[in-house]
N, CA and C atoms of all chains as a GROMACS GRO file, in nm:
protein
  456
    1MET      N    1   9.626  -1.246   4.074
    1MET     CA    2   9.470  -1.157   4.042
    1MET      C    3   9.545  -1.018   3.955
    2ALA      N    4   9.476  -0.968   3.866
    2ALA     CA    5   9.479  -0.883   3.742
    2ALA      C    6   9.383  -0.789   3.824
    3TRP      N    7   9.419  -0.745   3.944
    3TRP     CA    8   9.308  -0.591   3.961
    3TRP      C    9   9.396  -0.471   3.889
    4ARG      N   10   9.294  -0.378   3.772
    4ARG     CA   11   9.346  -0.283   3.713
    4ARG      C   12   9.214  -0.106   3.843
    5GLU      N   13   9.327  -0.020   3.769
    5GLU     CA   14   9.346   0.094   3.824
    5GLU      C   15   9.237   0.140   3.745
    6ASP      N   16   9.062   0.193   3.761
    6ASP     CA   17   8.985   0.256   3.673
    6ASP      C   18   8.925   0.381   3.761
    7GLY      N   19   8.931   0.514   3.734
    7GLY     CA   20   8.858   0.594   3.799
    7GLY      C   21   8.878   0.580   3.949
    8GLY      N   22   9.002   0.580   3.968
    8GLY     CA   23   9.020   0.623   4.127
    8GLY      C   24   8.923   0.474   4.201
    9ALA      N   25   8.971   0.384   4.199
    9ALA     CA   26   8.908   0.273   4.192
    9ALA      C   27   9.036   0.149   4.132
   10LEU      N   28   8.973   0.035   4.212
   10LEU     CA   29   9.071  -0.082   4.210
   10LEU      C   30   8.925  -0.172   4.144
   11VAL      N   31   8.977  -0.250   3.997
   11VAL     CA   32   8.823  -0.298   3.948
   11VAL      C   33   8.906  -0.466   3.927
   12GLN      N   34   8.803  -0.535   3.911
   12GLN     CA   35   8.840  -0.696   3.903
   12GLN      C   36   8.710  -0.741   3.814
   13ASP      N   37   8.733  -0.792   3.693
   13ASP     CA   38   8.593  -0.881   3.636
   13ASP      C   39   8.644  -1.009   3.668
   14TYR      N   40   8.550  -1.108   3.688
   14TYR     CA   41   8.508  -1.231   3.742
   14TYR      C   42   8.389  -1.324   3.643
   15GLU      N   43   8.420  -1.423   3.578
   15GLU     CA   44   8.297  -1.524   3.524
   15GLU      C   45   8.328  -1.616   3.567
   16PHE      N   46   8.192  -1.687   3.601
   16PHE     CA   47   8.171  -1.852   3.631
   16PHE      C   48   8.113  -1.920   3.591
   17ALA      N   49   8.088  -2.028   3.686
   17ALA     CA   50   8.016  -2.152   3.535
   17ALA      C   51   7.891  -2.125   3.565
   18ASP      N   52   7.775  -2.025   3.680
   18ASP     CA   53   7.658  -2.013   3.666
   18ASP      C   54   7.650  -1.927   3.748
   19PHE      N   55   7.497  -1.890   3.838
   19PHE     CA   56   7.500  -1.790   3.914
   19PHE      C   57   7.512  -1.809   4.066
   20ALA      N   58   7.464  -1.928   4.072
   20ALA     CA   59   7.498  -2.010   4.203
   20ALA      C   60   7.671  -2.013   4.210
   21VAL      N   61   7.699  -2.044   4.126
   21VAL     CA   62   7.880  -2.083   4.164
   21VAL      C   63   7.937  -1.843   4.191
   22ALA      N   64   7.892  -1.823   4.147
   22ALA     CA   65   7.897  -1.640   4.155
   22ALA      C   66   7.876  -1.610   4.275
   23MET      N   67   7.732  -1.653   4.322
   23MET     CA   68   7.667  -1.625   4.465
   23MET      C   69   7.807  -1.682   4.551
   24VAL      N   70   7.846  -1.780   4.479
   24VAL     CA   71   7.963  -1.846   4.646
   24VAL      C   72   8.046  -1.773   4.673
   25PHE      N   73   8.127  -1.705   4.562
   25PHE     CA   74   8.220  -1.617   4.563
   25PHE      C   75   8.183  -1.491   4.620
   26VAL      N   76   8.072  -1.451   4.607
   26VAL     CA   77   8.033  -1.297   4.659
   26VAL      C   78   8.001  -1.284   4.780
   27ASN      N   79   7.955  -1.387   4.848
   27ASN     CA   80   7.945  -1.434   4.974
   27ASN      C   81   8.053  -1.464   5.066
   28LYS      N   82   8.209  -1.550   5.028
   28LYS     CA   83   8.313  -1.562   5.059
   28LYS      C   84   8.362  -1.363   5.053
   29VAL      N   85   8.366  -1.322   4.932
   29VAL     CA   86   8.398  -1.175   4.904
   29VAL      C   87   8.335  -1.063   5.062
   30ALA      N   88   8.218  -1.143   5.099
   30ALA     CA   89   8.138  -1.016   5.159
   30ALA      C   90   8.162  -1.068   5.336
   31LYS      N   91   8.238  -1.201   5.330
   31LYS     CA   92   8.315  -1.211   5.454
   31LYS      C   93   8.434  -1.169   5.488
   32VAL      N   94   8.485  -1.150   5.379
   32VAL     CA   95   8.613  -1.071   5.356
   32VAL      C   96   8.632  -0.974   5.454
   33ALA      N   97   8.514  -0.870   5.382
   33ALA     CA   98   8.475  -0.727   5.365
   33ALA      C   99   8.470  -0.681   5.504
   34GLU      N  100   8.370  -0.767   5.571
   34GLU     CA  101   8.283  -0.764   5.728
   34GLU      C  102   8.413  -0.731   5.773
   35ALA      N  103   8.490  -0.860   5.776
   35ALA     CA  104   8.576  -0.855   5.898
   35ALA      C  105   8.719  -0.782   5.870
   36MET      N  106   8.717  -0.698   5.710
   36MET     CA  107   8.796  -0.592   5.728
   36MET      C  108   8.719  -0.455   5.735
   37GLY      N  109   8.607  -0.454   5.787
   37GLY     CA  110   8.531  -0.346   5.831
   37GLY      C  111   8.544  -0.251   5.680
   38HIS      N  112   8.556  -0.327   5.551
   38HIS     CA  113   8.594  -0.211   5.419
   38HIS      C  114   8.524  -0.339   5.349
   39HIS      N  115   8.432  -0.262   5.246
   39HIS     CA  116   8.356  -0.268   5.169
   39HIS      C  117   8.318  -0.274   5.023
   40PRO      N  118   8.362  -0.326   4.926
   40PRO     CA  119   8.350  -0.326   4.814
   40PRO      C  120   8.219  -0.350   4.720
   41ASP      N  121   8.277  -0.267   4.596
   41ASP     CA  122   8.129  -0.250   4.545
   41ASP      C  123   8.107  -0.364   4.474
   42ILE      N  124   7.967  -0.444   4.453
   42ILE     CA  125   7.981  -0.557   4.385
   42ILE      C  126   7.851  -0.599   4.283
   43LEU      N  127   7.920  -0.560   4.149
   43LEU     CA  128   7.792  -0.589   4.118
   43LEU      C  129   7.750  -0.739   4.035
   44ILE      N  130   7.624  -0.791   4.035
   44ILE     CA  131   7.635  -0.968   4.002
   44ILE      C  132   7.593  -0.909   3.873
   45HIS      N  133   7.594  -0.927   3.728
   45HIS     CA  134   7.550  -0.918   3.604
   45HIS      C  135   7.574  -1.036   3.530
   46GLY      N  136   7.498  -1.044   3.425
   46GLY     CA  137   7.484  -1.123   3.338
   46GLY      C  138   7.493  -1.278   3.345
   47TRP      N  139   7.415  -1.326   3.495
   47TRP     CA  140   7.404  -1.470   3.528
   47TRP      C  141   7.501  -1.482   3.591
   48ASN      N  142   7.622  -1.458   3.588
   48ASN     CA  143   7.744  -1.536   3.576
   48ASN      C  144   7.845  -1.493   3.639
   49LYS      N  145   7.913  -1.360   3.566
   49LYS     CA  146   7.965  -1.253   3.587
   49LYS      C  147   7.945  -1.211   3.750
   50VAL      N  148   8.045  -1.148   3.777
   50VAL     CA  149   8.083  -1.036   3.876
   50VAL      C  150   8.233  -0.951   3.894
   51ARG      N  151   8.140  -0.822   3.935
   51ARG     CA  152   8.243  -0.682   3.906
   51ARG      C  153   8.296  -0.644   4.042
   52LEU      N  154   8.396  -0.620   4.101
   52LEU     CA  155   8.438  -0.598   4.189
   52LEU      C  156   8.520  -0.437   4.158
   53THR      N  157   8.421  -0.370   4.279
   53THR     CA  158   8.528  -0.208   4.243
   53THR      C  159   8.527  -0.203   4.409
   54LEU      N  160   8.720  -0.166   4.420
   54LEU     CA  161   8.736  -0.079   4.558
   54LEU      C  162   8.786  -0.022   4.548
   55THR      N  163   8.700   0.098   4.674
   55THR     CA  164   8.762   0.265   4.679
   55THR      C  165   8.768   0.294   4.771
   56THR      N  166   8.791   0.422   4.822
   56THR     CA  167   8.793   0.411   4.940
   56THR      C  168   8.745   0.631   4.977
   57HIS      N  169   8.603   0.565   4.979
   57HIS     CA  170   8.528   0.674   4.930
   57HIS      C  171   8.584   0.829   5.005
   58SER      N  172   8.600   0.822   5.135
   58SER     CA  173   8.642   0.902   5.255
   58SER      C  174   8.777   0.979   5.196
   59GLU      N  175   8.867   0.867   5.142
   59GLU     CA  176   9.002   0.927   5.124
   59GLU      C  177   8.943   0.982   4.891
   60GLY      N  178   8.837   0.888   4.843
   60GLY     CA  179   8.864   0.978   4.661
   60GLY      C  180   8.967   0.874   4.593
   61GLY      N  181   8.948   0.772   4.655
   61GLY     CA  182   9.086   0.699   4.577
   61GLY      C  183   9.130   0.589   4.653
   62VAL      N  184   9.177   0.530   4.563
   62VAL     CA  185   9.277   0.398   4.608
   62VAL      C  186   9.377   0.392   4.726
   63THR      N  187   9.324   0.309   4.840
   63THR     CA  188   9.404   0.324   4.952
   63THR      C  189   9.488   0.213   5.005
   64ASP      N  190   9.611   0.186   5.094
   64ASP     CA  191   9.650   0.023   5.152
   64ASP      C  192   9.530  -0.004   5.181
   65LEU      N  193   9.416   0.032   5.227
   65LEU     CA  194   9.280  -0.060   5.302
   65LEU      C  195   9.246  -0.126   5.095
   66ASP      N  196   9.217  -0.031   5.003
   66ASP     CA  197   9.199  -0.099   4.953
   66ASP      C  198   9.257  -0.234   4.886
   67ARG      N  199   9.433  -0.222   4.873
   67ARG     CA  200   9.503  -0.297   4.855
   67ARG      C  201   9.470  -0.388   4.895
   68ARG      N  202   9.494  -0.433   5.060
   68ARG     CA  203   9.524  -0.512   5.150
   68ARG      C  204   9.333  -0.574   5.111
   69LEU      N  205   9.232  -0.529   5.080
   69LEU     CA  206   9.101  -0.631   5.028
   69LEU      C  207   9.167  -0.709   4.936
   70ALA      N  208   9.206  -0.598   4.859
   70ALA     CA  209   9.253  -0.674   4.711
   70ALA      C  210   9.285  -0.841   4.704
   71GLU      N  211   9.355  -0.832   4.828
   71GLU     CA  212   9.501  -0.917   4.813
   71GLU      C  213   9.437  -1.029   4.919
   72ALA      N  214   9.350  -0.983   5.010
   72ALA     CA  215   9.260  -1.019   5.074
   72ALA      C  216   9.165  -1.212   5.029
   73ILE      N  217   9.096  -1.069   4.840
   73ILE     CA  218   9.008  -1.184   4.800
   73ILE      C  219   9.113  -1.234   4.709
   74ASP      N  220   9.253  -1.194   4.645
   74ASP     CA  221   9.279  -1.271   4.582
   74ASP      C  222   9.316  -1.417   4.644
   75ARG      N  223   9.322  -1.431   4.782
   75ARG     CA  224   9.376  -1.491   4.846
   75ARG      C  225   9.222  -1.612   4.856
   76LEU      N  226   9.102  -1.595   4.873
   76LEU     CA  227   8.994  -1.712   4.845
   76LEU      C  228   9.034  -1.768   4.784
   77MET      N  229   5.550  -0.126   4.605
   77MET     CA  230   5.696  -0.117   4.566
   77MET      C  231   5.704  -0.026   4.407
   78ALA      N  232   5.789   0.010   4.418
   78ALA     CA  233   5.862   0.104   4.347
   78ALA      C  234   5.946   0.057   4.262
   79TRP      N  235   5.917  -0.023   4.084
   79TRP     CA  236   5.971  -0.037   4.072
   79TRP      C  237   5.979   0.104   3.937
   80ARG      N  238   6.104   0.092   3.920
   80ARG     CA  239   6.119   0.200   3.777
   80ARG      C  240   6.146   0.155   3.649
   81GLU      N  241   6.129   0.210   3.516
   81GLU     CA  242   6.105   0.124   3.391
   81GLU      C  243   6.287   0.229   3.373
   82ASP      N  244   6.360   0.193   3.308
   82ASP     CA  245   6.460   0.263   3.286
   82ASP      C  246   6.543   0.209   3.214
   83GLY      N  247   6.547   0.215   3.043
   83GLY     CA  248   6.620   0.184   2.968
   83GLY      C  249   6.579   0.057   2.933
   84GLY      N  250   6.528  -0.001   2.906
   84GLY     CA  251   6.473  -0.104   2.934
   84GLY      C  252   6.482  -0.268   2.980
   85ALA      N  253   6.471  -0.145   3.148
   85ALA     CA  254   6.468  -0.272   3.201
   85ALA      C  255   6.324  -0.190   3.332
   86LEU      N  256   6.298  -0.267   3.478
   86LEU     CA  257   6.283  -0.315   3.546
   86LEU      C  258   6.384  -0.192   3.699
   87VAL      N  259   6.372  -0.110   3.747
   87VAL     CA  260   6.490  -0.083   3.849
   87VAL      C  261   6.432  -0.065   3.954
   88GLN      N  262   6.499  -0.145   4.098
   88GLN     CA  263   6.503  -0.073   4.216
   88GLN      C  264   6.591  -0.066   4.306
   89ASP      N  265   6.601   0.098   4.370
   89ASP     CA  266   6.648   0.041   4.470
   89ASP      C  267   6.675   0.055   4.608
   90TYR      N  268   6.748   0.003   4.689
   90TYR     CA  269   6.687  -0.044   4.862
   90TYR      C  270   6.808   0.049   4.930
   91GLU      N  271   6.789   0.065   5.057
   91GLU     CA  272   6.856   0.073   5.129
   91GLU      C  273   6.832  -0.009   5.216
   92PHE      N  274   6.981  -0.049   5.319
   92PHE     CA  275   6.968  -0.125   5.466
   92PHE      C  276   7.050  -0.067   5.579
   93ALA      N  277   7.022  -0.152   5.657
   93ALA     CA  278   7.036  -0.092   5.780
   93ALA      C  279   7.191  -0.052   5.788
   94ASP      N  280   7.288  -0.236   5.664
   94ASP     CA  281   7.403  -0.224   5.742
   94ASP      C  282   7.450  -0.323   5.591
   95PHE      N  283   7.585  -0.347   5.580
   95PHE     CA  284   7.615  -0.426   5.475
   95PHE      C  285   7.548  -0.552   5.486
   96ALA      N  286   7.568  -0.660   5.671
   96ALA     CA  287   7.492  -0.741   5.600
   96ALA      C  288   7.366  -0.769   5.586
   97VAL      N  289   7.325  -0.727   5.615
   97VAL     CA  290   7.192  -0.690   5.622
   97VAL      C  291   7.108  -0.672   5.451
   98ALA      N  292   7.221  -0.586   5.399
   98ALA     CA  293   7.228  -0.618   5.211
   98ALA      C  294   7.225  -0.704   5.159
   99MET      N  295   7.317  -0.799   5.247
   99MET     CA  296   7.332  -0.925   5.183
   99MET      C  297   7.235  -1.022   5.219
  100VAL      N  298   7.182  -1.029   5.327
  100VAL     CA  299   7.044  -1.119   5.333
  100VAL      C  300   6.964  -1.157   5.240
  101PHE      N  301   6.927  -0.970   5.189
  101PHE     CA  302   6.831  -0.964   5.155
  101PHE      C  303   6.897  -1.005   4.974
  102VAL      N  304   7.030  -1.015   4.921
  102VAL     CA  305   7.058  -1.062   4.799
  102VAL      C  306   7.066  -1.124   4.851
  103ASN      N  307   7.067  -1.252   4.889
  103ASN     CA  308   7.063  -1.428   4.905
  103ASN      C  309   6.923  -1.424   4.882
  104LYS      N  310   6.850  -1.376   4.955
  104LYS     CA  311   6.712  -1.420   4.943
  104LYS      C  312   6.660  -1.396   4.797
  105VAL      N  313   6.674  -1.289   4.730
  105VAL     CA  314   6.675  -1.242   4.543
  105VAL      C  315   6.740  -1.339   4.475
  106ALA      N  316   6.902  -1.418   4.545
  106ALA     CA  317   6.915  -1.453   4.423
  106ALA      C  318   6.860  -1.650   4.480
  107LYS      N  319   6.792  -1.659   4.600
  107LYS     CA  320   6.682  -1.738   4.577
  107LYS      C  321   6.618  -1.797   4.496
  108VAL      N  322   6.512  -1.692   4.501
  108VAL     CA  323   6.374  -1.660   4.431
  108VAL      C  324   6.437  -1.657   4.302
  109ALA      N  325   6.511  -1.576   4.219
  109ALA     CA  326   6.590  -1.584   4.108
  109ALA      C  327   6.646  -1.726   4.044
  110GLU      N  328   6.690  -1.843   4.150
  110GLU     CA  329   6.735  -1.943   4.075
  110GLU      C  330   6.630  -2.040   4.056
  111ALA      N  331   6.530  -2.005   4.164
  111ALA     CA  332   6.392  -2.087   4.174
  111ALA      C  333   6.316  -2.036   4.047
  112MET      N  334   6.315  -1.934   4.007
  112MET     CA  335   6.272  -1.865   3.850
  112MET      C  336   6.351  -1.884   3.715
  113GLY      N  337   6.493  -1.963   3.728
  113GLY     CA  338   6.540  -1.990   3.595
  113GLY      C  339   6.640  -1.771   3.577
  114HIS      N  340   6.579  -1.695   3.633
  114HIS     CA  341   6.538  -1.500   3.566
  114HIS      C  342   6.682  -1.502   3.612
  115HIS      N  343   6.772  -1.425   3.657
  115HIS     CA  344   6.887  -1.378   3.711
  115HIS      C  345   6.887  -1.223   3.685
  116PRO      N  346   6.897  -1.117   3.801
  116PRO     CA  347   6.820  -0.945   3.762
  116PRO      C  348   6.989  -0.962   3.792
  117ASP      N  349   7.017  -0.836   3.803
  117ASP     CA  350   7.174  -0.756   3.792
  117ASP      C  351   7.157  -0.689   3.919
  118ILE      N  352   7.256  -0.720   3.990
  118ILE     CA  353   7.223  -0.683   4.156
  118ILE      C  354   7.318  -0.637   4.185
  119LEU      N  355   7.344  -0.496   4.182
  119LEU     CA  356   7.474  -0.404   4.243
  119LEU      C  357   7.473  -0.380   4.398
  120ILE      N  358   7.560  -0.402   4.486
  120ILE     CA  359   7.584  -0.366   4.596
  120ILE      C  360   7.649  -0.291   4.604
  121HIS      N  361   7.609  -0.128   4.705
  121HIS     CA  362   7.735  -0.025   4.681
  121HIS      C  363   7.724   0.038   4.789
  122GLY      N  364   7.799   0.100   4.793
  122GLY     CA  365   7.803   0.237   4.904
  122GLY      C  366   7.805   0.117   5.048
  123TRP      N  367   7.829  -0.003   5.080
  123TRP     CA  368   7.810  -0.066   5.177
  123TRP      C  369   7.663  -0.106   5.300
  124ASN      N  370   7.543   0.005   5.202
  124ASN     CA  371   7.438  -0.054   5.246
  124ASN      C  372   7.337   0.006   5.187
  125LYS      N  373   7.380  -0.026   5.025
  125LYS     CA  374   7.225   0.001   4.968
  125LYS      C  375   7.290  -0.111   4.820
  126VAL      N  376   7.138  -0.147   4.749
  126VAL     CA  377   7.134  -0.295   4.653
  126VAL      C  378   7.054  -0.226   4.544
  127ARG      N  379   7.086  -0.202   4.398
  127ARG     CA  380   7.008  -0.210   4.259
  127ARG      C  381   7.027  -0.312   4.189
  128LEU      N  382   6.859  -0.342   4.197
  128LEU     CA  383   6.829  -0.460   4.109
  128LEU      C  384   6.772  -0.410   3.950
  129THR      N  385   6.836  -0.486   3.849
  129THR     CA  386   6.844  -0.417   3.672
  129THR      C  387   6.786  -0.556   3.657
  130LEU      N  388   6.610  -0.572   3.576
  130LEU     CA  389   6.589  -0.687   3.548
  130LEU      C  390   6.522  -0.626   3.438
  131THR      N  391   6.619  -0.705   3.337
  131THR     CA  392   6.568  -0.741   3.197
  131THR      C  393   6.589  -0.834   3.170
  132THR      N  394   6.502  -0.913   2.973
  132THR     CA  395   6.518  -1.028   2.966
  132THR      C  396   6.609  -0.976   2.837
  133HIS      N  397   6.749  -1.012   2.826
  133HIS     CA  398   6.839  -0.948   2.686
  133HIS      C  399   6.814  -1.012   2.607
  134SER      N  400   6.775  -1.131   2.614
  134SER     CA  401   6.716  -1.205   2.469
  134SER      C  402   6.591  -1.138   2.389
  135GLU      N  403   6.524  -1.079   2.440
  135GLU     CA  404   6.387  -0.996   2.397
  135GLU      C  405   6.467  -0.870   2.413
  136GLY      N  406   6.563  -0.803   2.462
  136GLY     CA  407   6.576  -0.638   2.400
  136GLY      C  408   6.518  -0.568   2.535
  137GLY      N  409   6.456  -0.641   2.652
  137GLY     CA  410   6.367  -0.538   2.692
  137GLY      C  411   6.309  -0.628   2.835
  138VAL      N  412   6.174  -0.566   2.905
  138VAL     CA  413   6.095  -0.600   2.990
  138VAL      C  414   6.054  -0.672   2.938
  139THR      N  415   5.997  -0.811   2.972
  139THR     CA  416   5.881  -0.903   2.974
  139THR      C  417   5.832  -0.926   3.064
  140ASP      N  418   5.711  -1.047   3.042
  140ASP     CA  419   5.656  -1.062   3.152
  140ASP      C  420   5.773  -1.150   3.272
  141LEU      N  421   5.802  -1.230   3.199
  141LEU     CA  422   5.902  -1.287   3.325
  141LEU      C  423   5.977  -1.227   3.422
  142ASP      N  424   6.051  -1.096   3.349
  142ASP     CA  425   6.103  -0.963   3.461
  142ASP      C  426   5.960  -0.903   3.549
  143ARG      N  427   5.845  -0.906   3.453
  143ARG     CA  428   5.743  -0.906   3.639
  143ARG      C  429   5.754  -0.966   3.687
  144ARG      N  430   5.744  -1.064   3.688
  144ARG     CA  431   5.699  -1.144   3.776
  144ARG      C  432   5.786  -1.223   3.880
  145LEU      N  433   5.960  -1.130   3.816
  145LEU     CA  434   6.052  -1.174   3.915
  145LEU      C  435   6.054  -1.057   4.010
  146ALA      N  436   6.027  -0.924   3.944
  146ALA     CA  437   5.964  -0.786   4.018
  146ALA      C  438   5.867  -0.829   4.160
  147GLU      N  439   5.784  -0.915   4.113
  147GLU     CA  440   5.642  -0.962   4.181
  147GLU      C  441   5.701  -0.969   4.315
  148ALA      N  442   5.832  -1.128   4.258
  148ALA     CA  443   5.829  -1.238   4.340
  148ALA      C  444   5.922  -1.143   4.489
  149ILE      N  445   6.012  -1.100   4.424
  149ILE     CA  446   6.066  -0.997   4.468
  149ILE      C  447   6.069  -0.960   4.574
  150ASP      N  448   5.922  -0.891   4.542
  150ASP     CA  449   5.809  -0.748   4.634
  150ASP      C  450   5.749  -0.834   4.765
  151ARG      N  451   5.724  -0.996   4.710
  151ARG     CA  452   5.702  -1.048   4.887
  151ARG      C  453   5.821  -1.152   4.906
  152LEU      N  454   5.890  -1.101   4.943
  152LEU     CA  455   6.013  -1.113   5.014
  152LEU      C  456   6.008  -1.037   5.137
   0.00000   0.00000   0.00000
């Protein structure tokens, strides 16, 4: 999957069949994030789109923790 | 609850005890939105904050549908 670096964060955009499918994905991401103790910003917009933004605020940018979270999300 | 009008949308910010509680709220909002067939933009950020943005894209601004959705969310 294609994460891009944007403003000190890893960003990826997703598009789904509908809002319900988008919410299923968001809840899977939330479960992975809780398990890792590292939480992405999640924007659900336009009824079927999701944008994930991963950064480590305490470090002011992308860290290995963000990269590991991105890899875990890619495995969903 | 205090919705503000901002750029042709109704916007409200929420803060929760933690990410899990924020996700419970988001899923309740999603259920209400599905029932109404009208979907807010939902931003989950800073591990415990949620921003809801309600607008009717086809009308280019806030409509009664947005106000009804806001009222339904207030009842959660």
